[in-house]
C-alpha positions, 0 to 999 in steps of 0.5 A, a space after each residue: 938426580 940432575 942439578 937443575 932439579 936439586 939446587 939444594 944439593 948444588 949449594 951443599 956438596 956431599 960430604 963423607 960421614 965421619 964415624 957414622 955420625 948422623 950430624 955430619 950429613 949435609 943439612 941440605 938433605 934434611 927431611 920433614 918426615 923421618 926416614 922410617 915413618 911410623 905414623 903412616 898407614 903401613 906403620 899403624 897397620 903393623 902396630 895393630 898387628 903387633 898389638 893383636 899378636 902380643 895380646 894373644 901371646 899374653 893371654 896364652 902366657 897368663 893362662 899357662 901361668 894360671 894353670 901352673 899355679 893352680 896345679 901346684 896348689 892342687 898337688 900340694 893339697 892332694 899330697 898332704 892328704 891320704 884317704 882310708 876307705 872302709 867298706 861295710 861288712 855285715 859280720 862286723 861293726 863299721 863304727 868299730 872298724 872306723 875307730 880302729 882305723 883312726 887309732 892306727 892312722 894317728 900312730 903313724 909318724 908324720 900324721 897330723 890329724 885323722 878324721 872320719 866322715 860321718 854316715 850322712 857326710 859320706 852319703 852326701 858325697 854321692 849326691 852329685 852322681 846319684 842325685 838327691 832324695 835317695 834312700 841309702 840305708 840299703 846301699 853299702 856306702 863306704 866310710 871315709 877317713 881323711 888323714 892330713 900329713 904334717 908339713 914337709 913330712 914324708 911318712 911311710 904308709 906301708 906299715 899302716 897299709 899292712 895293719 889295715 889289711 890285717 886288722 880291718 877286712 875291706 879297708 884300703 888306703 889311697 895316697 893319691 899318687 896316681 891323681 898327682 901324676 895325672 894332674 902333673 901330666 895335664 898341667 905340664 901339657 897345658 903349659 907346654 902348649 902355652 909356650 908353643 903358642 907364644 913361640 908361634 905368635 913371636 914368629 908371626 910377629 917377626 914375619 910381619 916385621 920382615 914384610 913391613 921392613 922390606 916395604 919401607 925399604 922399597 918405598 924409601 929407596 931414593 932416600 937410601 941411595 942419597 944416604 949412600 951417596 953422601 957416605 952413610 954406611 949400611 950400619 947407619 941405615 940399619 940403626 935408623 930402621 931398628 930405632 923406628 921399628 923398635 918404637 913402633 913395636 913397643 907401642 903396639 906391644 904395650 897396647 896388646 899386653 895392657 889389653 890382656 892385663 885389663 881383660 884378666 883383671 875384669 875376668 877376675 872381678 867377674 869370677 869373684 862376683 860369681 863365687 857364691 854360685 855353682 858356676 863360680 865354685 867350679 871356676 874357682 876349683 879349676 883356676 883358683 881365684 882367677 888371678 895370674 899373680 905377680 909372676 903372671 904380670 911379670 911374664 906379660 911385661 917381659 913378653 911385651 918387651 920381647 916383642 919390641 926387641 924382636 921387632 927392632 932386631 928383625 928390622 935391622 937384620 932385614 935391612 942389612 940383608 936387603 942392602 947386601 942383596 942390592 949392593 
């Protein structure tokens, strides 16, 4: 840059920066715009990309947390119940068999309650599969007995199973262990998929920041050269980029996470308004109250902060690598 084009530099000779102090730079190098403008078209585009990626990551994390909470509730309810099924036998009285099975169940240590379904209740359990209006009198509909286990109790049902096989032909006991195992596998798979998708979104955010940082460095090459000329080192320049990109990432991440939380709240209100309908009952059976709880809100906030931190750190590392490659 010639002296004729830059009289301000001629008035204030360049000075070395002491201790990387930004205030010791010549006043003649003051600019009306920051070193890394965040309100430019490129900055706004990057903020929009970060907001979209944070929105998707927050939805994945919230969905995974919702599935985890619902799965824990399902497993807790299933683990506290055991079912006895008694098949009709023409040579025996099914009512006597039901009474005998209830008595054996109540004698088992750790059992809180044993209650049998009536014939009509057992038939209604088949209506979702067979439809209504059928005459079940000629069908051998099994009778069910639901056993509730005391909280924190782990009873041994082997003696009860042996007694049922000995005293009541056609009776069987199901402790739902297979269902609990399948439910755990399904929930863990969904949670793992959610974590994987969140990781992919964070990687995508980091790549977007890398390209944006390199573009900002290329657009401010002359300013960076002047800063080097007056004695600013790479750490000072990298900190400037990190600070600006952190603010930009925090703004975009806050908007994306806030949008995800608002959508979750709205969907929860819609689900509660449908609670009395069949569709609402199915949604509640799958997702509970369709609420992510305080843990879900905390996870979404942590994801937003993590996106902002990643934006700042990746920007700093990209600047250092860019400067080292052009030194």
